[in-house]
MISE-206403 format. One record per residue (C-alpha): z negated, x, y. Coordinates in steps of 0.02 Angstrom, whole numbers, padded with zeros to 5 digits, always signed. Layout:
N
ZXY;...
***
This chain:
278
-07253+07544+06166;-07173+07664+06046;-07031+07606+05935;-07140+07656+05787;-07255+07510+05824;-07221+07359+05712;-07172+07186+05771;-07341+07118+05713;-07430+07249+05820;-07330+07197+05971;-07364+07012+05941;-07551+07041+05920;-07553+07143+06080;-07460+07006+06175;-07575+06873+06101;-07729+06964+06163;-07651+06994+06332;-07621+06806+06347;-07799+06773+06290;-07869+06880+06431;-07752+06799+06557;-07808+06626+06501;-07992+06669+06520;-07963+06749+06689;-07856+06606+06756;-07993+06486+06702;-08113+06592+06805;-08225+06620+06654;-08194+06805+06623;-08243+06894+06784;-08264+07072+06843;-08449+07119+06862;-08402+07256+06985;-08319+07133+07105;-08416+06973+07072;-08586+07028+07003;-08675+06866+07048;-08554+06745+06968;-08514+06823+06799;-08534+06706+06651;-08638+06805+06527;-08734+06737+06379;-08924+06732+06390;-08996+06767+06215;-09161+06685+06264;-09081+06515+06300;-08996+06392+06183;-08809+06427+06183;-08752+06246+06196;-08872+06217+06341;-08791+06363+06433;-08616+06298+06396;-08658+06123+06458;-08739+06192+06615;-08596+06308+06662;-08465+06176+06621;-08549+06053+06739;-08560+06183+06878;-08390+06265+06852;-08288+06260+07013;-08122+06243+06924;-07977+06353+06874;-07810+06349+06786;-07833+06300+06604;-07679+06338+06500;-07659+06295+06317;-07727+06439+06216;-07781+06470+06037;-07911+06606+06036;-07915+06731+05892;-08078+06773+05804;-08167+06928+05868;-08135+07023+05707;-07948+06996+05726;-07935+07050+05908;-07856+07214+05960;-07940+07351+06063;-07869+07271+06221;-07998+07131+06207;-08138+07235+06132;-08122+07369+06267;-08118+07238+06405;-08276+07152+06344;-08360+07320+06312;-08326+07374+06491;-08392+07210+06562;-08547+07224+06452;-08582+07399+06515;-08561+07337+06693;-08699+07209+06661;-08828+07332+06596;-08791+07502+06673;-08675+07599+06788;-08518+07621+06681;-08408+07774+06702;-08229+07798+06648;-08226+07954+06542;-08084+08070+06494;-08113+08211+06371;-07974+08333+06333;-07994+08416+06163;-07957+08597+06126;-07835+08646+05986;-07973+08706+05869;-08072+08544+05895;-07915+08442+05860;-07879+08541+05702;-08058+08520+05641;-08049+08331+05670;-07884+08319+05577;-07958+08407+05427;-08111+08295+05420;-08100+08193+05258;-08177+08040+05341;-08055+08025+05488;-08010+08103+05654;-08104+07966+05746;-08265+07980+05646;-08267+08168+05665;-08262+08154+05854;-08381+08005+05862;-08516+08084+05754;-08514+08243+05856;-08518+08145+06020;-08668+08044+05961;-08761+08201+05908;-08727+08296+06070;-08774+08149+06182;-08935+08115+06086;-08983+08299+06086;-08972+08305+06276;-09037+08132+06322;-09153+08089+06177;-09082+07914+06170;-08925+07825+06114;-08797+07778+06246;-08676+07633+06233;-08492+07674+06249;-08319+07639+06185;-08172+07757+06176;-07998+07773+06108;-07912+07929+06045;-07747+07929+06137;-07585+08021+06111;-07418+07966+06176;-07234+08009+06181;-07152+08076+06338;-06967+08111+06351;-06863+08203+06478;-06754+08077+06573;-06616+08208+06583;-06617+08239+06396;-06702+08373+06298;-06845+08373+06176;-06968+08229+06162;-07149+08284+06181;-07302+08209+06096;-07460+08240+06197;-07613+08313+06110;-07749+08190+06060;-07877+08160+06197;-08013+08033+06233;-08016+07891+06360;-08159+07768+06367;-08310+07701+06459;-08490+07757+06443;-08647+07681+06517;-08779+07799+06587;-08902+07808+06729;-08853+07912+06880;-08986+08041+06837;-08908+08063+06664;-08729+08097+06718;-08749+08286+06724;-08817+08290+06546;-08679+08172+06488;-08546+08284+06565;-08622+08437+06480;-08619+08350+06311;-08438+08295+06331;-08386+08468+06391;-08462+08541+06234;-08366+08411+06133;-08200+08468+06209;-08222+08634+06118;-08099+08771+06161;-07995+08670+06283;-07919+08788+06411;-07952+08949+06317;-07766+08973+06290;-07727+08985+06476;-07656+09158+06518;-07765+09192+06671;-07950+09182+06707;-07918+09065+06853;-07815+08951+06741;-07952+08947+06610;-08083+08901+06740;-07976+08760+06808;-07941+08695+06632;-08126+08699+06587;-08166+08600+06744;-08033+08471+06702;-08085+08457+06520;-08205+08314+06563;-08192+08181+06698;-08321+08046+06735;-08262+07923+06867;-08333+07762+06942;-08248+07603+06885;-08169+07494+07018;-08081+07365+06908;-08164+07328+06741;-08032+07203+06683;-07879+07313+06715;-07950+07470+06638;-07930+07423+06456;-07746+07383+06481;-07715+07560+06543;-07817+07647+06409;-07749+07550+06261;-07566+07556+06310;-07499+07637+06151;-07632+07607+06018;-07540+07600+05853;-07433+07754+05885;-07591+07852+05925;-07671+07787+05765;-07523+07851+05666;-07538+08023+05747;-07723+08040+05704;-07700+07957+05534;-07816+07807+05550;-07905+07694+05671;-07917+07767+05846;-08036+07645+05933;-08224+07640+05919;-08377+07573+06008;-08563+07574+05974;-08634+07438+05863;-08741+07369+06004;-08591+07358+06121;-08486+07274+05987;-08623+07143+05958;-08639+07106+06145;-08450+07096+06167;-08431+06980+06017;-08569+06863+06077;-08494+06848+06250;-08315+06830+06192;-08367+06685+06080;-08470+06614+06223;-08320+06622+06340;-08200+06539+06218;-08322+06395+06191;-08353+06381+06377;-08165+06376+06405;-08152+06222+06294;-08301+06137+06375;-08238+06168+06552;-08063+06111+06507;-08132+05950+06432;-08242+05920+06585;-08093+05943+06703;-07984+05828+06597;-08119+05694+06599;-08141+05713+06787;-07954+05699+06814;-07942+05540+06709;-08089+05460+06800;-08021+05512+06970;-07847+05441+06934;-07925+05282+06867;-08024+05261+07028;-07870+05288+07135;-07766+05163+07036;-07901+05030+07052;-07891+05038+07241;
***
């Protein structure tokens, strides 16, 4: 992370990284792309405690380390993006999206009195709805980072661009790509040749299949606070529906973690007691 990031930011990021490790080591947080049949996901039609008791009794075991889980509202984008990606993998075919913004679009977003993020999000929502006639679930982060020449020279700050995940049906991908390409604005128009402009326009938007839902968020949210400083405000967003689903399942997983850990501890005590009696 950039040296401009505060110590608290670093600690919160490390805390959330440890939280995800704890849930994965306990085999509670799983990748729906790799293990679609054994993902623990809350069922809103069934009593929550009944689900926790059932899964705890059937859980095949894992490594349960001591962990204090933060409340959802206090988590960083590393957790929110992870749970958003897993949620999209449960309900649709998620795609990793990259949108490179043109200089005029960047300038317009910076001048927006609400914020850079809200300017881009509102336009994305409008363009997607206009082409698909429905709301899509997604999350994205406005990223910018610092790159420096290892042999010295000037440090470069990359222009703001978008990384995120969007859920859409296969038949909708062409319309989604058109909407995002329109969002990119004048990206590539400054290339000196016609060939260069065509290549830039083609690279302005990328929609790729996701092969590892749990690792993706770590890559995308690698320098969050520095990017937020560059765009003057929050730089992570997700749809309300996706936030609600992610929150419900994060809380479900943290409760299930405690129940499974207690069940394993009880089993271990009973097993050792049986062995000592013989």
